[in-house]
DOBA-711672 format. One record per atom (N, C-alpha, C, O): residue in three letters; x, y negated, z. Coordinates in steps of 0.001 Angstrom, whole numbers, plus 500000, padded with zeros to 6 digits. Layout:
N
alaXYZ...
This chain:
273
met891968171911622748met892269171063623883met893463170180623536met894476170685623052gly893364168845623779gly894472167948623507gly895629168186624452gly895481168811625503glu896809167667624051glu897994167905624872glu897865167264626247glu898341167815627239gly897215166089626307gly897049165436627601gly896203166258628547gly896542166413629720arg895078166796628029arg894215167639628870arg894915168932629243arg894756169432630357leu895695169480628306leu896434170700628593leu897426170471629731leu897516171271630663ala898169169365629641ala899142169059630692ala898460168892632039ala898946169389633054ala897319168183632048ala896599167984633313ala896117169310633879ala896180169541635087gly895635170181632996gly895174171486633458gly896282172332634044gly896031173186634894leu897511172102633598leu898660172863634088leu899396172135635209leu900439172582635687arg898826171005635614arg899364170214636732arg900780169700636473arg901636169731637358val901009169231635258val902250168535634902val901867167325634063val900765167266633517thr902783166354633959thr902530165220633090thr902812165628631646thr903451166649631390his902324164813630703his902578165103629291his904083165114629020his904576165966628281lys904803164181629610lys906258164123629417lys906931165374629971lys907828165929629336glu906505165823631153glu907087167032631747glu906799168259630900glu907662169123630739leu905586168340630356leu905232169480629514leu906118169526628265leu906594170593627876thr906334168369627643thr907189168310626464thr908610168733626799thr909216169507626058arg909151168234627908arg910518168607628333arg910613170105628588arg911579170751628182leu909611170649629259leu909641172071629605leu909595172935628349leu910373173880628217leu908687172619627425leu908546173436626216leu909790173342625335leu910208174336624742asp910383172144625246asp911632172009624490asp912738172851625126asp913537173476624430ala912769172857626457ala913809173618627160ala913604175119626991ala914577175867626893val912349175568626955val912080176993626721val912631177409625370val913282178448625251gly912369176592624343gly912880176906623014gly914397176934622962gly914984177795622307glu915032175998623651glu916493175961623670glu917063177149624444glu918047177755624019ala916449177481625577ala916951178560626428ala916878179916625723ala917733180775625937leu915855180107624881leu915639181407624236leu916249181495622846leu916042182488622149asp916986180495622435asp917610180492621113asp918645181611621021asp919750181490621551gly918274182714620337gly919185183836620180gly919414184650621434gly920376185416621501arg918550184504622434arg918741185201623720arg917459185901624141arg916366185537623705met917604186917624999met916479187606625617met916604187429627119met917598187843627715leu915589186810627741leu915658186481629162leu914412186978629894leu913307186957629352thr914610187422631130thr913470187715631993thr912829186395632405thr913387185323632168arg911666186479633019arg911011185231633428arg911865184478634451arg911963183253634395glu912473185195635371glu913320184540636370glu914517183873635704glu914865182738636028gln915139184579634779gln916277183987634064gln915843182769633255gln916554181765633208leu914681182859632621leu914182181739631836leu913890180545632734leu914228179413632386ala913272180781633876ala912977179690634798ala914255179011635273ala914317177784635360thr915274179809635579thr916553179252636031thr917191178414634936thr917736177343635205glu917126178903633693glu917735178172632576glu916966176890632266glu917576175868631951val915634176929632352val914838175725632119val915132174678633192val915220173487632892ala915282175118634431ala915636174180635502ala916984173522635223ala917159172330635473arg917932174295634706arg919256173734634398arg919187172744633236arg919772171663633294leu918471173122632190leu918418172269631000leu917648170973631250leu917999169932630693thr916620171021632066thr915815169828632338thr916329169035633530thr915954167880633731gly917203169677634328gly917646169032635564gly916552168951636596gly916620168140637519ser915520169804636447ser914368169758637345ser914054171154637872ser913444171951637160pro914455171468639101pro914076172758639700pro912559172951639751pro912069174078639687glu911813171830639868glu910362171923639939glu909774172478638638glu908839173278638671leu910321172053637491leu909820172578636227leu910187174055636070leu909412174835635516gly911361174433636553gly911705175849636542gly910726176664637364gly910322177757636968asp910347176118638517asp909409176824639382asp908036176986638738asp907317177939639039lys907669176057637850lys906384176176637167lys906299177479636368lys905226178071636251leu907434177921635821leu907444179163635046leu907392180398635933leu907140181501635450arg907627180218637226arg907586181352638153arg906194181572638723arg905962182583639387glu905267180664638488glu903920180797639049glu903271182080638542glu903503182494637406ser902462182702639384ser902066184094639189ser901448184386637824ser901765185413637223trp900565183504637312trp899882183796636059trp900688183373634833trp900317183701633706gly901779182653635044gly902618182255633916gly901878181409632897gly902045181595631692ala901049180467633381ala900210179686632462ala901026178882631463ala900581178664630336leu902218178435631859leu903023177609630960leu903731178425629883leu904321177852628968leu903681179745629976leu904215180566628888leu903290180520627671leu903741180703626540lys901999180277627902lys901021180313626820lys901249179207625793lys901319179511624602pro901372177913626202pro901632176895625172pro902971177080624485pro903110176735623312ala903967177621625191ala905262177881624552ala905101178925623450ala905688178796622375ala904304179956623719ala904066180983622703ala903269180414621538ala903547180729620381ala902267179567621842ala901435178990620792ala902252178112619848ala901919177992618669leu903308177505620353leu904168176644619535leu905295177422618849leu906140176829618179gly905306178742619016gly906319179554618353gly907682179501619025gly908697179782618388arg907717179144620307arg908995179052621007arg909246180225621937arg910296180297622577leu908293181146622018leu908431182265622955leu907600183433622462leu906484183252621976cys908154184643622590cys907405185873622361cys908017186953623231cys909095186764623793phe907340188076623344phe907891189184624116phe909080189788623383phe909088189889622156ala910077190185624152ala911232190927623654ala911228192298624325ala910422192522625228pro912099193224623918pro912160194519624608pro912420194350626093pro913204193493626502asn911765195164626893asn911944195097628343asn913377195422628746asn914106196102628023asp913758194925629906asp914993195315630565asp914593196203631736asp914360195713632841gly914512197518631492gly913984198421632514gly912523198105632765gly911709198160631843gln912180197776634000gln910808197440634353gln910513195950634204gln909382195519634425gln911510195168633836gln911336193720633759gln910995193279632334gln911665193660631375val909957192481632217val909574191907630930val910588190846630532val911063190079631370arg910914190810629246arg911810189770628746arg911143189007627601arg910219189496626951phe911644187794627381phe911138186928626319phe912284186505625413phe913449186520625810thr911932186130624191thr912906185558623276thr912186184573622372thr910983184357622521arg912912183973621435arg912307183022620501arg912092183732619172arg913046184253618595pro910860183764618675pro910564184600617504pro911374184259616263pro911758185162615519asp911647182973616020asp912332182627614777asp913781183078614759asp914335183311613685thr914418183211615938thr915805183673615970thr915907185179616148thr916998185741616047trp914783185838616413trp914813187279616673trp914294188084615492trp914858189124615150leu913226187610614871leu912565188408613845leu913281188369612502leu913301189366611780gly913857187245612169gly914449187099610843gly913374186846609802gly912247187317609957gly913694186112608744gly912715185820607713gly911594184909608166gly910535184867607539trp911811184180609244trp910780183293609788trp910608182075608900trp911588181485608445arg909364181705608655arg909114180431607974arg907833179812608523arg906908180512608934glu907806178506608519glu906649177793609048glu905455177945608098glu905613177992606878arg904268178019608685arg903033178150607920arg902144176930608150arg902227176270609185asp901303176649607177asp900298175620607376asp899359176061608505asp898811177162608445pro899165175230609527pro898367175660610684pro896962176126610327pro896487177121610873asp896280175412609404asp894924175810609043asp894908177162608338asp894054178003608616glu895850177365607429glu895921178641606726glu896304179773607681glu895835180904607546ala897167179445608648ala897562180461609634ala896364180906610467ala896217182094610753leu895506179964610858leu894314180312611632leu893388181220610837leu892830182175611378leu893224180923609555leu892384181774608723leu892963183176608586leu892225184161608567glu894288183260608492glu894914184580608387glu894730185375609677glu894493186582609637val894840184694610829val894579185368612106val893141185868612144val892871186970612622phe892215185049611636phe890810185440611622phe890601186662610730phe889874187583611102arg891236186675609552arg891145187840608660arg891615189103609382arg890972190151609316arg892734188980610062arg893310190158610727arg892433190618611885arg892316191816612144phe891817189661612584phe890906190043613655phe889710190796613093phe889312191824613642leu889133190299612007leu888003190988611374leu888417192369610871leu887647193326610961ala889640192468610339ala890113193753609833ala890255194771610955ala889956195951610772ala890710194313612115ala890958195227613230ala889706195516614044ala889560196616614576ser888790194539614153ser887690194648615110ser886303194583614495ser885319194849615186gly886192194237613211gly884873194092612614gly884106195405612536gly884716196474612500pro882760195342612508pro881975194108612516pro881892193470613902pro881819194162614918val881905192133613920val881829191378615175val880792190272615031val880536189782613931thr880208189890616144thr879272188763616157thr880048187469616328thr881236187481616652arg879364186348616108arg880015185061616348arg880426184938617807arg881483184387618113glu879591185452618711glu879899185355620141glu881133186182620487glu881931185776621332asp881299187344619842asp882501188150620063asp883750187346619700asp884731187322620443val883689186689618537val884844185929618074val885091184728618974val886235184417619302thr884019184053619371thr884147182885620239thr884865183244621530thr885753182519621979arg884475184371622128arg885096184784623384arg886541185186623158arg887420184798623927trp886798185959622109trp888154186437621849trp889103185282621548trp890245185268622005trp888609184300620762trp889462183202620333trp889585182125621397trp890542181351621384gly888626182063622323gly888671181048623363gly888261179671622884gly888634178670623497val887491179596621788val887021178298621309val885744177928622056val885031178813622529pro885442176621622172pro884323176212623023pro882945176475622452pro881972176463623205ser882815176714621143ser881475176891620596ser881489177842619410ser882491177980618708ala880344178497619205ala880198179390618065ala880191178617616749ala880447179191615690ala879897177310616811ala879877176494615598ala881262176442614953ala881378176457613728gln882312176382615777gln883669176385615228gln883960177696614514gln884588177709613455val883504178790615095val883686180096614470val882939180140613142val883460180650612149gln881712179604613124gln880917179614611901gln881624178853610782gln881579179270609624arg882268177754611116arg882990176984610091arg884134177797609507arg884402177718608308arg884812178580610345arg885904179416609838arg885368180559608975arg885984180930607976ile884240181103609359ile883606182142608542ile883277181575607163ile883531182210606140glu882717180386607155glu882332179764605890glu883547179466605020glu883459179545603795arg884675179127605630arg885882178849604855arg886415180105604169arg887063180014603126leu886149181259604740leu886590182502604104leu885678182913602950leu886035183779602151gly884508182293602865gly883627182498601717gly883282183954601484gly882836184650602396glu883491184414600252glu883085185766599858glu883984186855600430glu883722188041600231glu885038186465601138glu885870187477601803glu885135188136602955glu885499189231603385val884092187467603460val883338187961604613val881917188298604191val881304187569603411thr881403189388604701thr880015189762604428thr879257189916605743thr879846190196606787val877947189728605673val877079189861606853val876501191266606876val876025191769605859val876547191899608051val875945193218608239val875043193173609460val875098192237610258glu874216194193609591glu873338194276610751glu873682195525611542glu873725196627610996val873929195340612836val874269196452613727val873224196508614832val873191195640615704asp872375197525614795asp871296197664615781asp870482196377615909asp870127195965617014gly870190195750614775gly869379194546614775gly870125193266615062gly869520192195615120thr871436193356615243thr872249192182615546thr873076191786614327thr873712192634613700arg873066190510613996arg873835189991612866arg875320189990613224arg875715189503614284ala876130190539612328ala877570190610612579ala878323190377611272ala877733190342610192tyr879643190219611398tyr880474189871610242tyr881581190906610059tyr882094191486611016leu881927191112608784leu882897192134608410leu883607191665607153leu883015190961606335leu884865192043606987leu885533191765605723leu884816192512604609leu884567193713604716ala884486191797603543ala883748192404602442ala884492193599601864ala883872194568601427ala885823193533601862ala886620194624601302ala886470195907602098ala886752196989601582his886027195807603359his885905196989604211his884473197521604272his884235198605604804ala883532196769603735ala882125197131603921ala881777198474603285ala881104199293603911lys882223198711602058lys881863199946601366lys882430201170602091lys881729202165602277gly883680201095602492gly884294202218603194gly883634202493604522gly883489203649604920leu883226201431605218leu882583201604606515leu881211202255606360leu880823203109607157ala880488201843605332ala879145202400605121ala879200203889604841ala878286204624605216gly880259204346604188gly880361205763603856gly881185206574604826gly881446207752604584ala881602205957605929ala882482206649606875ala881729207695607689ala880581207490608082ala882392208806607932ala881824209848608796ala882155209523610250ala883123208809610509pro881369210032611209pro881682209807612621pro883101210272612943pro883536211334612497ser883811209463613719ser885198209777614068ser885256210766615225ser884430210724616136arg886243211655615175arg886498212553616303arg887840212237616942arg888459213098617568ser888283211002616781ser889542210603617406ser889353210448618914ser888295210021619376val890379210795619664val890362210653621122val891652209948621537val892745210348621135arg891519208914622330arg892682208155622774arg892562207814624255arg891467207598624774leu893707207769624921leu893795207219626268leu894325205797626116leu895531205584625992leu893410204825626127leu893812203439625948leu894346202868627250leu893810203171628316pro895393202045627191pro895927201429628408pro894996200349628941pro894070199927628248ala895237199904630160ala894477198790630718ala894645197563629821ala895727197320629285phe893578196804629666phe893581195562628880phe893869195806627399phe894359194912626709asp893570197006626906asp893741197247625484asp892847196301624684asp891739195972625107gln893345195867623523gln892621194877622733gln891241195366622299gln890304194573622209tyr891111196654622030tyr889801197207621655tyr888785196967622765tyr887642196589622508val889218197190623997val888326197033625139val888031195559625394val886894195200625703val889031194715625270val888828193276625443val887781192765624458val886858192047624842thr887926193135623196thr886993192676622170thr885588193214622414thr884607192556622067ala885479194392623000ala884177195043623195ala883413194539624404ala882341195063624709thr883932193532625105thr883321193098626365thr881821192852626232thr881039193350627043lys881415192095625227lys880000191744625076lys879158192891624532lys877930192856624612gln879818193912623977gln879093195029623358gln879228196317624165gln878876197393623683ala879732196211625384ala880043197416626156ala878837198312626389ala878970199535626423asp877667197717626549asp876474198538626796asp876159199455625619asp875518200491625792his876614199072624410his876396199902623222his877525200903623002his877417201795622160leu878602200754623757leu879800201562623521leu880154202459624693leu881280202950624781thr879197202679625603thr879365203635626696thr878153204561626696thr877110204204626148pro878268205740627299pro877151206690627289pro876084206399628346pro875235207249628612gly876117205227628942gly875152204874629977gly875571203581630654gly876377202834630100pro875046203299631838pro875337202043632539pro876690202098633286pro876739202076634515phe877764202168632513phe879084202339633113phe880003201132632906phe881198201199633195lys879448200046632411lys880265198879632092lys881099198416633288lys882266198059633132ala880498198423634486ala881188197906635670ala882399198752636054ala883273198280636782arg882462199979635582arg883621200825635902arg884791200548634967arg885915200980635223ile884525199832633894ile885592199436632969ile885951197965633167ile887119197620633346phe884931197101633132phe885127195662633279phe884905195309634742phe883780195055635171arg885982195297635491arg885907195197636945arg886023193749637415arg886314192859636617pro885796193509638719pro885853192132639231pro887217191471638996pro888245192137638868gln887183190147638945gln888378189308638805gln889134189567637500gln890350189391637433gly888403189984636471gly889007190089635149gly889812191342634882gly890481191420633851trp889777192337635776trp890559193557635565trp889815194518634641trp888607194715634770leu890553195106633717leu890001196086632787leu890693197424632994leu891921197503632977ser889907198471633187ser890450199803633452ser891003200434632180ser890556200098631083pro891973201348632307pro892351202200631182pro891143203049630769pro890391203518631623val890960203242629472val889728203836628953val890009205119628183val890975205210627425leu889139206112628395leu889100207310627560leu888175206998626387leu886969206832626571leu888735206920625192leu887973206570623995leu887731207820623169leu888678208494622762val886467208131622921val886090209313622141val885236208853620961val884110208387621141gly885779208989619764gly885038208574618582gly884640207108618603gly883588206741618079gly885473206269619202gly885175204844619276gly884324204447620456gly884118203255620688arg883816205418621220arg882989205121622376arg883807205236623651arg884660206115623779met883539204335624598met884268204347625868met883578205349626801met882614205023627494asp884108206580626794asp883440207693627472asp883999208002628851asp883598208988629469gly884914207183629345gly885456207434630671gly886625206518630951gly886971205650630150thr887229206735632119thr888432206002632496thr889512207012632878thr889241208204633024trp890712206528633032trp891806207400633440trp892841206588634202trp892838205358634159arg893719207286634896arg894808206616635623arg896012207540635659arg895901208749635455gln897157206944635921gln898387207729635986gln899212207315637192gln899120206186637676glu900020208255637666glu900920207987638787glu902187208819638593glu902132210040638452ala903315208136638590ala904597208827638466ala904993209401639814ala904952208712640834lys905381210687639807lys905831211372641026lys907150212061640712lys907191213246640382gly908223211293640823gly909524211843640476gly909586212174639004gly909400211304638154arg909850213451638698arg909922213890637306arg908568214309636762arg908478214844635657arg907515214067637531arg906180214459637096arg905304213226636900arg905452212214637584leu904392213348635948leu903415212290635706leu902035212862635988leu901570213767635296his901388212321637013his900055212791637385his899023211937636660his898945210730636890val898234212552635789val897199211862635019val895838212388635457val895602213597635472thr894954211477635811thr893590211829636188thr892635211211635170thr892654210000634947ile891801212048634554ile890815211588633579ile889434211758634190ile889094212828634695glu888644210694634140glu887308210726634738glu886262210365633678glu885987209183633471pro885675211358633006pro884650211067631995pro883353210614632651pro883051210977633788phe882590209811631905phe881296209342632404phe880205210384632207phe879188210352632901ala880400211301631279ala879418212340630991ala880174213590630546ala881378213536630294thr879474214698630452thr880121215941630030thr880638215807628602thr879899215413627699leu881905216136628408leu882529216028627091leu882458217360626356leu882505218416626988pro882345217328625035pro882451218577624277pro883860219141624393pro884807218412624689ala883993220431624160ala885284221104624347ala886379220471623482ala887517220327623930trp886038220093622238trp887061219525621357trp887602218207621903trp888787217908621752ala886720217407622548ala887159216131623096ala888049216328624316ala889021215597624504arg887715217325625153arg888567217626626308arg889955218068625851arg890966217628626400arg889996218939624846arg891300219400624350arg892121218236623798arg893325218139624035ala891450217360623061ala892162216225622487ala892655215277623577ala893754214733623464ala891863215068624633ala892281214200625736ala893476214804626463ala894392214088626866glu893463216122626627glu894605216795627248glu895856216634626389glu896960216472626908gly895670216680625051gly896794216443624152gly897343215038624290gly898556214831624235glu896456214070624470glu896891212687624692glu897713212565625980glu898733211878626015ala897252213241627032ala897981213207628299ala899360213845628157ala900339213348628713glu899434214943627414glu900728215589627155glu901660214647626403glu902848214554626711arg901113213957625425arg901914213018624643arg902451211895625520arg903594211465625369leu901609211428626438leu902019210369627357leu903147210850628262leu904124210134628484ala903006212063628779ala904052212614629642ala905352212799628874ala906423212489629394asp905274213299627642asp906473213470626827asp907170212142626595asp908395212053626676trp906392211116626307trp906961209790626063trp907705209281627296trp908708208577627182asn907198209650628482asn907842209233629730asn908936210199630177asn909571209988631210gly909158211264629394gly910158212246629778gly909812212958631067gly910692213273631869ala908520213214631267ala908053213789632524ala907239215055632272ala906799215321631154glu907054215823633336glu906196217005633289glu904790216590633697glu904611215879634686leu903797217029632943leu902422216588633171leu901732217364634273leu901817218590634342glu901038216618635146glu900051217174636066glu898722216522635710glu898575215306635835leu897755217320635267leu896491216758634785leu895330217192635660leu895177218367635994asp894512216203636023asp893277216461636779asp892102215883636025asp892196214813635423trp890986216608636064trp889713216075635575trp888866215725636795trp888539216598637599ala888513214453636931ala887724214019638084ala886251213975637696ala885906213852636521gly885398214078638695gly883962213970638447gly883457215182637719gly883324216250638317arg883168215044636424arg882564216125635647arg883614217082635132arg883283218056634456
């Protein structure tokens, strides 16, 4: 999307967008700020309270282009408040990359983490308008990428990972994934193959909400939720089908680990089955 269309979509002029993004970079230079603090600082630097208010809008749409330009990233939270900083002044060792090469590296890492994936999976994850753009990037990687077939569907995988994947044994890993976990986001189009039945709607809910998932051997076998009650953490796990004993024990271990991380005493419930 061009900068003019981006600005129009965000309901600011191109000039206002440039001023705002420059101010975000200046405000976060060597600093960690909450969104409210960042909005206040941007209003001061631009002399425009209206531009500061744009950063306070609920979805934070103007944070996205700032992050894409390398002027903003997440910093450690301040208690319950999310904070932001500028990656080049925080990470150290920062250097600019060629944009085309950087995109290919992101694609490599996506394939490494999520492959095998279809072109449609990548198109949705990347937010590009057509699968043709994805195909061009696949072709640029050449022999680094190999084609595989998954249940009759053509998919792509890093060639370096193909041999290990073919010889891999079924996993017995069990995880309590948080809401909007990247594994679940990427699996949106393949959810029917990754649940033990017609349970997609219990994970991928209306208005874009994604439930926390009980992952068993890579399959989304249930959902879970948590509620803090003073010094106790109440965790409820709701499997979609009867779990083997080893998976239940492992899920209970995950809940214990979560409670320990929160410095809380665990209260665990199994809902449904």
